[in-house]
N, C-alpha and C positions, 0 to 999 in steps of 0.2 A: 485528742483532737486539738490542733493548734489554735491559739487565740486569733480571732478575726482582727485584721489590721484596720485601724480607724483612718479613713482617708478624708482629709479636709478638702472640700471642693470650694475653692475660692472663686467668687464671681463678682461682676459689677466693675467698680473702679472709676478713677477719674480719667475718662477717655470718651472720645466721640463714638466708640464702639461699645459703650456701656450696655445698651439694650441687647445687642447681639450676644454679649457675654451671658446675660440672664437666660436667653434662649438656649445657648450651648450648655450651661450648667444644669438646666432643668432636664435636658436630654440625657446627660451623664448620670444624674441622680436616678432617673427612671431605669436606665439600662445597666447600671453597675451590678456586678455579681454579688448578690447579698449573702451568698453562702461563704464568700471569702472576705468581703470588705464591709465595714460599717461606715456609711457616708456621714460626714459632718458638714453641712452647708455653712459657709462663712461668707458674708457679704461685705462689700465695700461700696458705700454710697458715692454719688457723684462728687460730693464735697470731701470725701476721704475718710468718713466715719466707718469704723469696723462694726459689723453686726454679727451676733452669735446667738445660737439657741432660737428661742421664739422670735427674736428680732429678725434673724435671717430668714426664717420661714415666712414671717409676715411680709417681709419686703418682696420676696418672690411672688407670693400670692397676690399682693397688691398690684404688681406690674405684669403678671402673666395669668392667662386663663388656663391653668394646668391643674385640674382637680386631683390628680394622683399625688400631689404633694402631701395632702392630708393623710394618705395611706402610708407615707414614708416616715411620719413623725415618730412612730414607735420603734423604728430601727435606729434612730439617732441617739448617741449617748446623751444622758441627762446632764446638760451643762446649764449653768445659770444664764438666763437671758441677759444680753449685754449689748450696749451701744456706747462706743467711745472712740477716742482718737488713737489709741494704741491697742494691741492685742492683749486680752486678759490672761492671767496666769493659768486659768482653766484650759486654755488652748494647748499649752505645752504639756499638760497632764494627760491629755487624751490622744493627741495626734501622733500617728506613726509615719505617715507620708502625706505630702500635699499635692493636690492636682489643681494648679492655678489655671482655671478656665477663663483667662483674662485676655482680651484682645486689645491691641493698640497700646497707647502710652500708659505708663505706670503699671504695666502688667505683662506685656509681650516684649518690652524693650530692655530687659535686664535689670530693672529697678527692683521688682519683687524677688527676682532670682537672687540678687545680691543680698537682700534681706534674709531670705531663707538659708543662704550659705552661712551668714553670720549667726543665724539661729541654730545651725547644725541640724537641719531637717532635710530628709530626702524629698525630692519633688520631681514631678513629671515634666519632661520637655527639655528644651535647650538650656545650656548654662548661661552665665552672665554675658560673655563675649558674643556667643552666637546669637543670643536673643537681641542684643543691642545692634549688632551688624545686620541681622535679618530685618529688624524694624526700620533701619535707615536705608531707604532705597538708593540714595546716592552712594553710600559706602559699599553696599552689597554689589552695586554695579561695577565698582572698581575691582572687587575681588573676583567677580565673574569674568571680567576682562583678563585678569591675571591668570585665571584658570583656563583661558582659551575658549570661553563660551561666547558665541556670537549673540549680539543683542541690537535692538533698534538704536538709532541715533538719539541722543538726549543731551539736555543742558541742565545744570544745577545752579540755582540762584539763592543767595542769602538775603536776609531781610533788608540789609543796607542798600541793595540795588533798587533803583526806582522802577516803577511800572513801565515807564517809557523806555528805559534802557533795556528791560527784559523783552519788551515787544520788538524792539529793533533787532536784537540778537536772534530772537525766534524767527522773525520774518526772513532774516538773512541766512540763517543756518538750517532751519527746519521747515519752515513754511506751514501752510494750512492744508488740511486740518491737523491738529495736534492735541495731545492730552496733557492736562495740568494736574499735578498731584501734590499733596503735602508729602514731604519726605518721610515723615514718621507717622503713618496711619495705615489702616487697612480697611477691608470690607467695603471698598469703593467710597468711603466717606470722604467728602471734600474733593472728589475727582470730577473734572469737567472736560468735555470735548469742545474745543474751540475751532470754528471754521471761518473766523473773521477777526479783525482787530478789536472790534467792540466786544465780541464774545470772549476773546483772550483776556482783555482787561477785566471783565467780570470773573472769569475763571481764576485769574491770579488773586483777586480779592477773596474769593471763596477759599482757595487753598491756604492763603495766608491767615485766615481766621483760625486754622487748626495747627499751623506750624510756622516757624521762623525760617525754614528752609523748604524750597519747593523744587520739584523735578518736572521738567517739561520734555515730552517725548514725541518723536515723529509718529504719525498715524501709520499703522501697519495693516493694510487690507489683507485679511486672512482669517484663519480659524484659531480659536482659543482652546488650547489643550492644557490639561492639568494632570499632575502625577502626585501620588501620595508616597512619601518616603518614611520608613519606619526602621528604627534600630539605633545602636550606639556605634561600636567599632566596626560592625559589619552591616551597614544599612542595606535595605532592599526596597525596591520600587514596585508599586502596584501597577495594574493595567492602567494606561492613560485614559482619561475621559475627556469628552468634548462638551463645551457649554454652547448651547444654542439659545441665545438670550431672547426673552420676550420683548426686551427694549432694544434701543439702537445699539447699546453695548451693555455688558454685564454690570449694571450699576447696583446701588444699595437696594432699590425697590425690587429689581429682578431677583436678587439674591435672597432677600428675607421677607418680603411683603407679598408680592403677587403670587409667587410659587408657580408661575406658569412657564418659566424657562425650562427647556428640555436638557436633560443630561444623557449623553450617549456614552455608554461604557461597555466595551472599549470603544475608543474613537475609531471611526471608519477611515483608517489610513493603512498604507502598505505595512506589512509586518516588519520590514527593515526600518521604516520610519518610526514605528512604535518602539522598537528596541533601542534605536538611537536616542529617542526622547527619554526613555527610562535611564539609559546610561548617563545622559546629560544631567538628569535630575539628581542622581547620586553624586556626580561631580560637583554640582552646585552645593549640595548638602555638606559634602566634605570640605568645600572651599571656605564655608563659614564656621567649620568645626561643629556641625550640627549633632544633636543627640535627641533621642526620644522620637520626635516626629517633626515633619515639615510638609507643607504642600508647595510644590514648585510649579509655576505657571509659565506657559510658552505660547508663542505665536507660530503658526505655520503659514508662510506667505502664500497667497493665492497664485501669483504669477509663476514662481519658480520652485515652490515647495521648501524653501529654506526654513530651517528651524531656528527661532530666536528665543532666548530666555527672556522672560518679562520680570518676574520677581519671585521671592521665596517668602513663605509665611511660616514662622516657627510655632505658632499656635493657631492653626486654621479653625474655622467654625465647626461646631458639632451639632448644628441644628438639623431638623428633619430634611432641610433642603441642601445640606452641606455636602460638598463633593468628597471631602477626605474620607469619612466613614463609608460612603457609598462605593468609592473606588476599591477600598479594601474588602467590602462585602462581595463585590464582583470578582475579586481576586481570591476569594475563599476564606476570608477572615471576618466572622460575624462581629457586629458592633460591641456586644458584651465582652467577647474575647479580645477585641482590640483594646478596649479600656483596661482589661486585666493585664495585657502585655505591656501597655504603656506604663502602668503602675510598677510592674516588675522591672522594666527598663530604668525607671527612675531610681528604684532601690539598688539595682545593679551599679548604676553610675555612681551613686553615693558610696557604695562599698569599695569600688575601685579607687575612688578619690581618698577614702579613709586609709587605704593601704599605703599611700604616698608619704614620704618623710617630710616633716615640717621643721625639723631641726637638723643641725649639722652632725 
């Protein structure tokens, strides 16, 4: 019988999506195939401290009400309890592959992917470039445009531009209502809908608290459709799902707190429209050189049915309310099997890269 692979499940991080990552990691820990993989929880505190062993478990238990964590302790390799600013040597002794269940900055943006590349460790998900591009809404929009994908009108602003300058441009080119977003964040953190000058001014301040670059988009009256993409060289798309939010739009509370938003899978759209959305999702995935997984979000306009790409998420949420695993479940791939396939895709990508020449 082959030796079980130790999978380091990294969670937390210096991000506005820190708490979401804890929820995602707890779900992966609970569902991972214990006959194939031994999970090793590895935490990163909001200040950047690394947590291993008992420290990692204690951190999860302190922040989440998930009693099953106690039942998993005996499955984890015996590593010395650790809290420090760098990874301990014991990490490298045990780990076969890394599952960075990190959302947002310092986790989904290519930074930890670069670290894992330098450490010569296989990992789940997109590589450095795709992670960085997928995290930056402004850059990904440029690549979507180059790939011929239609999208809503938008403007990008850097920190040097004054609030008054931004408001003038938005009122002249987009109008109200509009959405204001930090360029490098997800899970609807820092996103606001503005329907007046006063609201726009407040929304700009909120977004700037999270990022030095912000994206402001026109409001698209329509339906919110999402697609899960899985794979490396030959990615495939799930059945599209529709979000029917319990709030005015699918914000942080609707995603992770209230749990009252409805998820319709598959989305109730014509078959030709569903197939077109799936094709566009794969195009977007390949446009950023995606690997492993991504969730691609779309709008379908109410008035004319036009499909517009919204954004791509290279490490979408894995909570009980998350669309990504639910869409694959409805497409015939159970959550535990999905996790196993993602781990194998990470190992496959590592092996293919290892075969490349690095010398003349």
